[in-house]
Backbone as XML, in Angstrom:
<?xml version="1.0"?>
<chain id="A" units="angstrom">
  <residue number="1" name="UNK">
    <atom name="N" x="-24.248" y="45.958" z="-10.665"/>
    <atom name="CA" x="-24.380" y="46.869" z="-11.779"/>
    <atom name="C" x="-23.942" y="48.271" z="-11.382"/>
  </residue>
  <residue number="2" name="UNK">
    <atom name="N" x="-24.179" y="48.624" z="-10.118"/>
    <atom name="CA" x="-23.813" y="49.967" z="-9.674"/>
    <atom name="C" x="-22.318" y="50.234" z="-9.808"/>
  </residue>
  <residue number="3" name="UNK">
    <atom name="N" x="-21.423" y="49.327" z="-9.411"/>
    <atom name="CA" x="-19.993" y="49.588" z="-9.585"/>
    <atom name="C" x="-19.610" y="49.734" z="-11.060"/>
  </residue>
  <residue number="4" name="UNK">
    <atom name="N" x="-20.231" y="48.935" z="-11.935"/>
    <atom name="CA" x="-19.938" y="49.031" z="-13.361"/>
    <atom name="C" x="-20.362" y="50.391" z="-13.915"/>
  </residue>
  <residue number="5" name="UNK">
    <atom name="N" x="-21.541" y="50.856" z="-13.523"/>
    <atom name="CA" x="-22.020" y="52.165" z="-13.982"/>
    <atom name="C" x="-21.114" y="53.271" z="-13.462"/>
  </residue>
  <residue number="6" name="UNK">
    <atom name="N" x="-20.664" y="53.136" z="-12.226"/>
    <atom name="CA" x="-19.780" y="54.147" z="-11.654"/>
    <atom name="C" x="-18.445" y="54.188" z="-12.403"/>
  </residue>
  <residue number="7" name="UNK">
    <atom name="N" x="-17.917" y="53.041" z="-12.792"/>
    <atom name="CA" x="-16.655" y="52.984" z="-13.540"/>
    <atom name="C" x="-16.827" y="53.615" z="-14.918"/>
  </residue>
  <residue number="8" name="UNK">
    <atom name="N" x="-17.941" y="53.306" z="-15.572"/>
    <atom name="CA" x="-18.194" y="53.861" z="-16.901"/>
    <atom name="C" x="-18.341" y="55.375" z="-16.822"/>
  </residue>
  <residue number="9" name="UNK">
    <atom name="N" x="-19.096" y="55.881" z="-15.854"/>
    <atom name="CA" x="-19.268" y="57.330" z="-15.716"/>
    <atom name="C" x="-17.951" y="58.014" z="-15.379"/>
  </residue>
  <residue number="10" name="UNK">
    <atom name="N" x="-17.149" y="57.395" z="-14.542"/>
    <atom name="CA" x="-15.849" y="57.966" z="-14.199"/>
    <atom name="C" x="-14.957" y="58.039" z="-15.438"/>
  </residue>
  <residue number="11" name="UNK">
    <atom name="N" x="-14.970" y="56.983" z="-16.212"/>
    <atom name="CA" x="-14.173" y="56.972" z="-17.439"/>
    <atom name="C" x="-14.666" y="58.030" z="-18.419"/>
  </residue>
  <residue number="12" name="UNK">
    <atom name="N" x="-15.977" y="58.161" z="-18.526"/>
    <atom name="CA" x="-16.557" y="59.151" z="-19.428"/>
    <atom name="C" x="-16.202" y="60.567" z="-18.988"/>
  </residue>
  <residue number="13" name="UNK">
    <atom name="N" x="-16.254" y="60.831" z="-17.688"/>
    <atom name="CA" x="-15.890" y="62.159" z="-17.181"/>
    <atom name="C" x="-14.423" y="62.464" z="-17.478"/>
  </residue>
  <residue number="14" name="UNK">
    <atom name="N" x="-13.561" y="61.463" z="-17.324"/>
    <atom name="CA" x="-12.138" y="61.657" z="-17.600"/>
    <atom name="C" x="-11.919" y="61.987" z="-19.071"/>
  </residue>
  <residue number="15" name="UNK">
    <atom name="N" x="-12.618" y="61.293" z="-19.945"/>
    <atom name="CA" x="-12.476" y="61.556" z="-21.372"/>
    <atom name="C" x="-12.984" y="62.946" z="-21.733"/>
  </residue>
  <residue number="16" name="UNK">
    <atom name="N" x="-14.105" y="63.340" z="-21.162"/>
    <atom name="CA" x="-14.651" y="64.674" z="-21.443"/>
    <atom name="C" x="-13.699" y="65.744" z="-20.936"/>
  </residue>
  <residue number="17" name="UNK">
    <atom name="N" x="-13.148" y="65.549" z="-19.737"/>
    <atom name="CA" x="-12.214" y="66.522" z="-19.175"/>
    <atom name="C" x="-10.966" y="66.652" z="-20.051"/>
  </residue>
  <residue number="18" name="UNK">
    <atom name="N" x="-10.439" y="65.530" z="-20.549"/>
    <atom name="CA" x="-9.238" y="65.598" z="-21.387"/>
    <atom name="C" x="-9.544" y="66.289" z="-22.714"/>
  </residue>
  <residue number="19" name="UNK">
    <atom name="N" x="-10.746" y="66.071" z="-23.264"/>
    <atom name="CA" x="-11.114" y="66.770" z="-24.498"/>
    <atom name="C" x="-11.248" y="68.274" z="-24.257"/>
  </residue>
  <residue number="20" name="UNK">
    <atom name="N" x="-11.808" y="68.650" z="-23.117"/>
    <atom name="CA" x="-11.937" y="70.070" z="-22.798"/>
    <atom name="C" x="-10.568" y="70.711" z="-22.627"/>
  </residue>
  <residue number="21" name="UNK">
    <atom name="N" x="-9.639" y="69.999" z="-22.003"/>
    <atom name="CA" x="-8.294" y="70.539" z="-21.831"/>
    <atom name="C" x="-7.592" y="70.699" z="-23.173"/>
  </residue>
  <residue number="22" name="UNK">
    <atom name="N" x="-7.765" y="69.748" z="-24.053"/>
    <atom name="CA" x="-7.151" y="69.862" z="-25.379"/>
    <atom name="C" x="-7.735" y="71.041" z="-26.140"/>
  </residue>
  <residue number="23" name="UNK">
    <atom name="N" x="-9.032" y="71.232" z="-26.043"/>
    <atom name="CA" x="-9.679" y="72.344" z="-26.735"/>
    <atom name="C" x="-9.184" y="73.669" z="-26.158"/>
  </residue>
  <residue number="24" name="UNK">
    <atom name="N" x="-9.050" y="73.760" z="-24.842"/>
    <atom name="CA" x="-8.552" y="74.987" z="-24.221"/>
    <atom name="C" x="-7.116" y="75.255" z="-24.651"/>
  </residue>
  <residue number="25" name="UNK">
    <atom name="N" x="-6.314" y="74.214" z="-24.780"/>
    <atom name="CA" x="-4.941" y="74.376" z="-25.223"/>
    <atom name="C" x="-4.887" y="74.904" z="-26.657"/>
  </residue>
  <residue number="26" name="UNK">
    <atom name="N" x="-5.788" y="74.432" z="-27.514"/>
    <atom name="CA" x="-5.834" y="74.902" z="-28.893"/>
    <atom name="C" x="-6.210" y="76.375" z="-28.964"/>
  </residue>
  <residue number="27" name="UNK">
    <atom name="N" x="-7.131" y="76.793" z="-28.133"/>
    <atom name="CA" x="-7.581" y="78.186" z="-28.155"/>
    <atom name="C" x="-6.490" y="79.109" z="-27.623"/>
  </residue>
  <residue number="28" name="UNK">
    <atom name="N" x="-5.818" y="78.698" z="-26.555"/>
    <atom name="CA" x="-4.816" y="79.562" z="-25.935"/>
    <atom name="C" x="-3.538" y="79.656" z="-26.755"/>
  </residue>
  <residue number="29" name="UNK">
    <atom name="N" x="-3.100" y="78.557" z="-27.291"/>
    <atom name="CA" x="-1.824" y="78.542" z="-27.997"/>
    <atom name="C" x="-1.930" y="79.187" z="-29.368"/>
  </residue>
  <residue number="30" name="UNK">
    <atom name="N" x="-0.921" y="79.937" z="-29.730"/>
    <atom name="CA" x="-0.864" y="80.533" z="-31.062"/>
    <atom name="C" x="-0.218" y="79.521" z="-31.999"/>
  </residue>
  <residue number="31" name="UNK">
    <atom name="N" x="-0.694" y="79.489" z="-33.202"/>
    <atom name="CA" x="-0.166" y="78.554" z="-34.189"/>
    <atom name="C" x="1.015" y="79.195" z="-34.893"/>
  </residue>
  <residue number="32" name="UNK">
    <atom name="N" x="2.176" y="78.587" z="-34.769"/>
    <atom name="CA" x="3.375" y="79.085" z="-35.437"/>
    <atom name="C" x="3.617" y="78.238" z="-36.680"/>
  </residue>
  <residue number="33" name="UNK">
    <atom name="N" x="3.743" y="78.865" z="-37.837"/>
    <atom name="CA" x="3.958" y="78.081" z="-39.057"/>
    <atom name="C" x="5.316" y="77.379" z="-39.036"/>
  </residue>
  <residue number="34" name="UNK">
    <atom name="N" x="5.337" y="76.158" z="-39.506"/>
    <atom name="CA" x="6.592" y="75.421" z="-39.574"/>
    <atom name="C" x="7.188" y="75.534" z="-40.980"/>
  </residue>
  <residue number="35" name="UNK">
    <atom name="N" x="8.226" y="74.777" z="-41.234"/>
    <atom name="CA" x="8.945" y="74.859" z="-42.509"/>
    <atom name="C" x="8.029" y="74.597" z="-43.694"/>
  </residue>
  <residue number="36" name="UNK">
    <atom name="N" x="7.176" y="73.575" z="-43.574"/>
    <atom name="CA" x="6.319" y="73.205" z="-44.694"/>
    <atom name="C" x="5.251" y="74.263" z="-44.957"/>
  </residue>
  <residue number="37" name="UNK">
    <atom name="N" x="4.789" y="74.917" z="-43.908"/>
    <atom name="CA" x="3.823" y="75.993" z="-44.112"/>
    <atom name="C" x="4.464" y="77.179" z="-44.816"/>
  </residue>
  <residue number="38" name="UNK">
    <atom name="N" x="5.715" y="77.455" z="-44.485"/>
    <atom name="CA" x="6.396" y="78.604" z="-45.086"/>
    <atom name="C" x="6.845" y="78.331" z="-46.513"/>
  </residue>
  <residue number="39" name="UNK">
    <atom name="N" x="7.492" y="77.190" z="-46.741"/>
    <atom name="CA" x="8.182" y="76.953" z="-48.007"/>
    <atom name="C" x="7.630" y="75.788" z="-48.824"/>
  </residue>
  <residue number="40" name="UNK">
    <atom name="N" x="6.594" y="75.124" z="-48.361"/>
    <atom name="CA" x="6.099" y="73.924" z="-49.029"/>
    <atom name="C" x="5.683" y="74.155" z="-50.466"/>
  </residue>
  <residue number="41" name="UNK">
    <atom name="N" x="4.871" y="75.178" z="-50.712"/>
    <atom name="CA" x="4.388" y="75.431" z="-52.070"/>
    <atom name="C" x="5.511" y="75.889" z="-52.987"/>
  </residue>
  <residue number="42" name="UNK">
    <atom name="N" x="6.445" y="76.655" z="-52.464"/>
    <atom name="CA" x="7.564" y="77.138" z="-53.279"/>
    <atom name="C" x="8.425" y="75.960" z="-53.730"/>
  </residue>
  <residue number="43" name="UNK">
    <atom name="N" x="8.711" y="75.043" z="-52.810"/>
    <atom name="CA" x="9.523" y="73.880" z="-53.154"/>
    <atom name="C" x="8.790" y="72.993" z="-54.151"/>
  </residue>
  <residue number="44" name="UNK">
    <atom name="N" x="7.495" y="72.796" z="-53.957"/>
    <atom name="CA" x="6.710" y="71.989" z="-54.885"/>
    <atom name="C" x="6.694" y="72.612" z="-56.273"/>
  </residue>
  <residue number="45" name="UNK">
    <atom name="N" x="6.505" y="73.911" z="-56.347"/>
    <atom name="CA" x="6.470" y="74.600" z="-57.633"/>
    <atom name="C" x="7.833" y="74.560" z="-58.323"/>
  </residue>
  <residue number="46" name="UNK">
    <atom name="N" x="8.910" y="74.773" z="-57.571"/>
    <atom name="CA" x="10.235" y="74.752" z="-58.192"/>
    <atom name="C" x="10.597" y="73.346" z="-58.671"/>
  </residue>
  <residue number="47" name="UNK">
    <atom name="N" x="10.231" y="72.322" z="-57.941"/>
    <atom name="CA" x="10.481" y="70.953" z="-58.384"/>
    <atom name="C" x="9.702" y="70.609" z="-59.636"/>
  </residue>
  <residue number="48" name="UNK">
    <atom name="N" x="8.452" y="71.045" z="-59.692"/>
    <atom name="CA" x="7.638" y="70.809" z="-60.884"/>
    <atom name="C" x="8.222" y="71.526" z="-62.083"/>
  </residue>
  <residue number="49" name="UNK">
    <atom name="N" x="8.643" y="72.770" z="-61.896"/>
    <atom name="CA" x="9.245" y="73.542" z="-62.983"/>
    <atom name="C" x="10.519" y="72.864" z="-63.482"/>
  </residue>
  <residue number="50" name="UNK">
    <atom name="N" x="11.348" y="72.395" z="-62.576"/>
    <atom name="CA" x="12.581" y="71.709" z="-62.956"/>
    <atom name="C" x="12.284" y="70.453" z="-63.775"/>
  </residue>
  <residue number="51" name="UNK">
    <atom name="N" x="11.336" y="69.655" z="-63.326"/>
    <atom name="CA" x="11.010" y="68.419" z="-64.052"/>
    <atom name="C" x="10.452" y="68.715" z="-65.437"/>
  </residue>
  <residue number="52" name="UNK">
    <atom name="N" x="9.560" y="69.695" z="-65.540"/>
    <atom name="CA" x="8.989" y="70.043" z="-66.844"/>
    <atom name="C" x="10.077" y="70.564" z="-67.775"/>
  </residue>
  <residue number="53" name="UNK">
    <atom name="N" x="10.964" y="71.418" z="-67.271"/>
    <atom name="CA" x="12.036" y="71.961" z="-68.108"/>
    <atom name="C" x="12.989" y="70.857" z="-68.561"/>
  </residue>
  <residue number="54" name="UNK">
    <atom name="N" x="13.312" y="69.933" z="-67.679"/>
    <atom name="CA" x="14.206" y="68.830" z="-68.037"/>
    <atom name="C" x="13.592" y="67.943" z="-69.112"/>
  </residue>
  <residue number="55" name="UNK">
    <atom name="N" x="12.326" y="67.597" z="-68.958"/>
    <atom name="CA" x="11.667" y="66.771" z="-69.972"/>
    <atom name="C" x="11.515" y="67.526" z="-71.284"/>
  </residue>
  <residue number="56" name="UNK">
    <atom name="N" x="11.230" y="68.805" z="-71.216"/>
    <atom name="CA" x="11.112" y="69.601" z="-72.442"/>
    <atom name="C" x="12.434" y="69.597" z="-73.199"/>
  </residue>
  <residue number="57" name="UNK">
    <atom name="N" x="13.539" y="69.805" z="-72.494"/>
    <atom name="CA" x="14.861" y="69.768" z="-73.121"/>
    <atom name="C" x="15.132" y="68.382" z="-73.706"/>
  </residue>
  <residue number="58" name="UNK">
    <atom name="N" x="14.840" y="67.350" z="-72.936"/>
    <atom name="CA" x="15.102" y="65.986" z="-73.387"/>
    <atom name="C" x="14.328" y="65.669" z="-74.662"/>
  </residue>
  <residue number="59" name="UNK">
    <atom name="N" x="13.075" y="66.025" z="-74.700"/>
    <atom name="CA" x="12.233" y="65.689" z="-75.848"/>
    <atom name="C" x="12.617" y="66.490" z="-77.082"/>
  </residue>
  <residue number="60" name="UNK">
    <atom name="N" x="12.986" y="67.741" z="-76.914"/>
    <atom name="CA" x="13.197" y="68.602" z="-78.081"/>
    <atom name="C" x="14.639" y="68.703" z="-78.547"/>
  </residue>
  <residue number="61" name="UNK">
    <atom name="N" x="15.623" y="68.489" z="-77.703"/>
    <atom name="CA" x="16.988" y="68.829" z="-78.066"/>
    <atom name="C" x="17.935" y="67.664" z="-78.300"/>
  </residue>
  <residue number="62" name="UNK">
    <atom name="N" x="17.645" y="66.489" z="-77.830"/>
    <atom name="CA" x="18.659" y="65.443" z="-77.936"/>
    <atom name="C" x="18.579" y="64.652" z="-79.231"/>
  </residue>
  <residue number="63" name="UNK">
    <atom name="N" x="17.630" y="64.932" z="-80.087"/>
    <atom name="CA" x="17.597" y="64.327" z="-81.405"/>
    <atom name="C" x="16.982" y="62.950" z="-81.485"/>
  </residue>
  <residue number="64" name="UNK">
    <atom name="N" x="16.163" y="62.583" z="-80.548"/>
    <atom name="CA" x="15.490" y="61.296" z="-80.615"/>
    <atom name="C" x="14.321" y="61.420" z="-81.580"/>
  </residue>
  <residue number="65" name="UNK">
    <atom name="N" x="14.200" y="60.447" z="-82.473"/>
    <atom name="CA" x="13.053" y="60.444" z="-83.381"/>
    <atom name="C" x="11.988" y="59.565" z="-82.751"/>
  </residue>
  <residue number="66" name="UNK">
    <atom name="N" x="10.852" y="60.156" z="-82.482"/>
    <atom name="CA" x="9.817" y="59.493" z="-81.706"/>
    <atom name="C" x="8.848" y="58.734" z="-82.607"/>
  </residue>
  <residue number="67" name="UNK">
    <atom name="N" x="9.133" y="57.455" z="-82.860"/>
    <atom name="CA" x="8.248" y="56.539" z="-83.580"/>
    <atom name="C" x="7.761" y="57.100" z="-84.905"/>
  </residue>
  <residue number="68" name="UNK">
    <atom name="N" x="8.671" y="57.595" z="-85.705"/>
    <atom name="CA" x="8.282" y="58.111" z="-87.008"/>
    <atom name="C" x="7.988" y="56.941" z="-87.935"/>
  </residue>
  <residue number="69" name="UNK">
    <atom name="N" x="6.921" y="57.050" z="-88.669"/>
    <atom name="CA" x="6.492" y="55.970" z="-89.546"/>
    <atom name="C" x="7.281" y="55.996" z="-90.850"/>
  </residue>
  <residue number="70" name="UNK">
    <atom name="N" x="7.735" y="54.845" z="-91.332"/>
    <atom name="CA" x="8.459" y="54.802" z="-92.602"/>
    <atom name="C" x="7.526" y="54.759" z="-93.815"/>
  </residue>
  <residue number="71" name="UNK">
    <atom name="N" x="6.218" y="54.736" z="-93.595"/>
    <atom name="CA" x="5.271" y="54.646" z="-94.704"/>
    <atom name="C" x="5.401" y="55.889" z="-95.566"/>
  </residue>
  <residue number="72" name="UNK">
    <atom name="N" x="5.633" y="55.693" z="-96.847"/>
    <atom name="CA" x="5.777" y="56.800" z="-97.777"/>
    <atom name="C" x="7.190" y="57.325" z="-97.880"/>
  </residue>
  <residue number="73" name="UNK">
    <atom name="N" x="8.083" y="56.889" z="-97.043"/>
    <atom name="CA" x="9.467" y="57.366" z="-97.073"/>
    <atom name="C" x="10.411" y="56.312" z="-97.625"/>
  </residue>
  <residue number="74" name="UNK">
    <atom name="N" x="10.035" y="55.067" z="-97.494"/>
    <atom name="CA" x="10.887" y="53.977" z="-97.956"/>
    <atom name="C" x="10.336" y="53.478" z="-99.287"/>
  </residue>
  <residue number="75" name="UNK">
    <atom name="N" x="11.175" y="53.476" z="-100.307"/>
    <atom name="CA" x="10.761" y="52.946" z="-101.614"/>
    <atom name="C" x="11.495" y="51.642" z="-101.858"/>
  </residue>
  <residue number="76" name="UNK">
    <atom name="N" x="10.791" y="50.642" z="-102.309"/>
    <atom name="CA" x="11.445" y="49.349" z="-102.529"/>
    <atom name="C" x="12.386" y="49.394" z="-103.722"/>
  </residue>
  <residue number="77" name="UNK">
    <atom name="N" x="13.491" y="48.654" z="-103.639"/>
    <atom name="CA" x="14.436" y="48.550" z="-104.752"/>
    <atom name="C" x="14.112" y="47.312" z="-105.578"/>
  </residue>
  <residue number="78" name="UNK">
    <atom name="N" x="14.612" y="47.303" z="-106.775"/>
    <atom name="CA" x="14.430" y="46.136" z="-107.638"/>
    <atom name="C" x="15.208" y="44.960" z="-107.072"/>
  </residue>
  <residue number="79" name="UNK">
    <atom name="N" x="14.636" y="43.765" z="-107.248"/>
    <atom name="CA" x="15.300" y="42.561" z="-106.773"/>
    <atom name="C" x="16.447" y="42.225" z="-107.708"/>
  </residue>
  <residue number="80" name="UNK">
    <atom name="N" x="17.588" y="41.926" z="-107.126"/>
    <atom name="CA" x="18.776" y="41.638" z="-107.920"/>
    <atom name="C" x="18.967" y="40.131" z="-107.998"/>
  </residue>
  <residue number="81" name="UNK">
    <atom name="N" x="18.648" y="39.536" z="-109.157"/>
    <atom name="CA" x="18.803" y="38.089" z="-109.317"/>
    <atom name="C" x="20.055" y="37.809" z="-110.131"/>
  </residue>
  <residue number="82" name="UNK">
    <atom name="N" x="21.071" y="37.367" z="-109.520"/>
    <atom name="CA" x="22.310" y="37.037" z="-110.236"/>
    <atom name="C" x="22.714" y="35.633" z="-109.997"/>
  </residue>
</chain>
């Protein structure tokens, strides 16, 4: 049991040491913003604006009649029996 406990403790110490090193690296290093941090929201907003404008134009300007009901607009004609 002693060798097993020694292996487990050694492994645990190694893991703790690596976590401490990672934490020290985070504290020391300065965070530099990347492309997505700089321009991500601008690109998202411009894409959303483009899509909304395109759909607005499509719905209002191309002349599609959107499921208009014929009720009250169509009058029946007399039946022609010849």
